[in-house]
Backbone as JSON, one array per atom type, in Angstrom:
{
  "sequence": "XXXXXXXXXXXXXXXXXXXXXXXXXXXXXXXXXXXXXXXXXXXXXXXXXXXXXXXXXXXXXXX",
  "N": [[0.84, -1.17, 0.0], [0.46, 2.24, -0.7], [1.16, 5.63, 0.2], [0.66, 7.6, -1.57], [-1.82, 8.21, -2.72], [-3.49, 8.72, -0.62], [-5.53, 10.77, 1.47], [-5.24, 13.1, 4.03], [-7.17, 13.15, 6.99], [-7.05, 15.19, 8.78], [-5.84, 17.56, 7.7], [-6.62, 17.59, 5.07], [-4.94, 17.3, 2.89], [-2.68, 15.62, 0.59], [-1.24, 12.7, 2.03], [1.36, 12.01, 1.44], [2.7, 14.41, 1.17], [3.07, 15.33, 3.76], [2.18, 17.52, 5.43], [1.06, 18.09, 7.96], [1.36, 17.12, 11.48], [-0.03, 14.69, 11.79], [-0.13, 13.64, 9.19], [2.64, 13.3, 8.72], [3.28, 11.4, 10.7], [1.71, 9.19, 9.93], [2.71, 8.73, 7.37], [5.34, 7.99, 8.0], [4.81, 5.68, 9.49], [3.7, 4.03, 7.52], [5.86, 3.69, 5.84], [7.72, 2.44, 7.34], [9.61, -0.47, 8.26], [9.37, -3.96, 9.09], [10.19, -5.99, 11.96], [13.3, -5.21, 13.28], [14.09, -3.83, 11.0], [13.59, -5.57, 8.94], [11.73, -6.87, 6.21], [8.37, -8.16, 6.18], [8.15, -10.37, 4.44], [10.78, -11.28, 4.26], [11.23, -12.03, 6.91], [9.41, -14.16, 7.11], [10.6, -15.9, 5.26], [13.03, -16.42, 6.57], [12.05, -17.79, 8.82], [11.0, -20.1, 7.6], [13.38, -21.18, 6.57], [14.71, -21.69, 8.98], [13.01, -23.66, 10.04], [13.43, -25.67, 8.13], [16.18, -26.21, 8.5], [16.09, -27.15, 11.13], [14.56, -29.5, 10.77], [16.34, -30.98, 9.14], [18.56, -31.31, 10.85], [17.34, -32.79, 12.88], [16.67, -35.1, 11.45], [19.2, -36.03, 10.69], [20.35, -36.54, 13.16], [18.93, -38.69, 14.06], [16.75, -38.76, 15.75]],
  "CA": [[0.0, 0.0, 0.0], [1.23, 3.46, -0.84], [0.49, 6.81, 0.74], [0.58, 8.61, -2.63], [-3.2, 8.56, -3.04], [-4.25, 8.91, 0.6], [-5.77, 12.15, 1.87], [-5.27, 13.21, 5.48], [-8.44, 13.62, 7.54], [-6.83, 16.4, 9.59], [-5.54, 18.76, 6.92], [-7.22, 17.42, 3.74], [-3.9, 17.31, 1.85], [-2.12, 14.28, 0.41], [-0.38, 12.24, 3.13], [2.74, 11.96, 0.97], [3.31, 15.73, 1.35], [3.43, 15.46, 5.18], [2.0, 18.91, 5.85], [0.72, 18.21, 9.37], [1.95, 16.02, 12.27], [-0.75, 13.44, 11.53], [0.38, 13.17, 7.89], [4.02, 12.83, 8.87], [3.28, 10.17, 11.49], [1.17, 8.09, 9.12], [3.66, 8.45, 6.29], [6.45, 7.26, 8.61], [4.3, 4.36, 9.86], [3.52, 3.24, 6.3], [7.14, 3.44, 5.19], [8.62, 1.71, 8.22], [9.7, -1.89, 7.98], [9.05, -4.84, 10.21], [11.12, -6.22, 13.06], [14.73, -4.98, 13.04], [14.28, -3.34, 9.64], [13.37, -6.63, 7.96], [10.39, -6.91, 5.66], [7.63, -9.36, 6.6], [8.47, -11.49, 3.55], [12.1, -11.8, 4.65], [11.05, -12.71, 8.19], [8.78, -15.45, 6.8], [11.62, -16.72, 4.61], [13.96, -16.86, 7.61], [11.37, -18.81, 9.62], [10.95, -21.34, 6.8], [14.74, -21.71, 6.54], [14.97, -22.24, 10.31], [12.27, -24.91, 10.12], [14.13, -26.63, 7.28], [17.42, -26.58, 9.18], [15.69, -27.97, 12.28], [14.19, -30.83, 10.28], [17.54, -31.65, 8.67], [19.32, -31.7, 12.03], [16.59, -33.87, 13.54], [16.81, -36.3, 10.61], [20.59, -36.5, 10.74], [20.68, -37.03, 14.49], [18.22, -39.94, 14.26], [15.76, -38.66, 16.82]],
  "C": [[0.89, 1.23, 0.0], [0.45, 4.64, -0.28], [0.33, 7.9, -0.32], [-0.84, 9.09, -2.89], [-4.06, 8.78, -1.82], [-4.36, 10.39, 0.94], [-5.92, 12.17, 3.38], [-6.62, 13.76, 5.95], [-8.27, 14.91, 8.35], [-6.65, 17.65, 8.75], [-6.07, 18.73, 5.49], [-6.2, 17.57, 2.61], [-3.37, 15.88, 1.69], [-1.15, 13.92, 1.53], [1.08, 12.28, 2.71], [3.45, 13.31, 1.14], [3.73, 15.97, 2.8], [3.29, 16.86, 5.71], [1.69, 19.07, 7.33], [1.35, 17.05, 10.14], [1.27, 14.67, 12.03], [-0.28, 12.83, 10.22], [1.77, 12.58, 8.04], [4.09, 11.52, 9.64], [2.77, 8.99, 10.67], [2.09, 7.74, 7.95], [4.83, 7.64, 6.82], [6.02, 5.83, 8.96], [4.16, 3.47, 8.62], [4.85, 2.87, 5.65], [8.12, 2.7, 6.1], [8.56, 0.23, 7.89], [9.4, -2.68, 9.24], [10.15, -4.92, 11.24], [12.56, -6.05, 12.61], [15.01, -4.53, 11.62], [14.08, -4.38, 8.56], [11.93, -6.58, 7.47], [9.68, -8.17, 6.13], [7.93, -10.58, 5.72], [9.82, -12.11, 3.92], [12.03, -12.52, 5.99], [10.43, -14.08, 7.97], [9.78, -16.4, 6.16], [12.63, -17.25, 5.63], [13.33, -17.92, 8.51], [11.28, -20.14, 8.9], [12.34, -21.98, 6.75], [15.11, -22.32, 7.9], [14.24, -23.56, 10.51], [12.97, -26.01, 9.32], [15.41, -27.12, 7.95], [17.12, -27.47, 10.39], [15.32, -29.38, 11.86], [15.4, -31.62, 9.8], [18.37, -32.14, 9.86], [18.64, -32.85, 12.76], [16.74, -35.17, 12.76], [18.22, -36.9, 10.71], [20.98, -37.06, 12.11], [19.94, -38.32, 14.84], [17.21, -39.91, 15.38], [14.37, -38.9, 16.32]]
}
């Protein structure tokens, strides 16, 4: 989702311009990334890789 087409309810200007504190806060919130600067897709990929590594270790250890 992009803030290019959103209109602020406080100042009635495009959010992307950041004319009021509400616009700036919402623009920052929309452009921020997930945990530790990682995108949600990258976090999901890391979790899948961790699951795969866990399964390989479990298989190799014979448990």
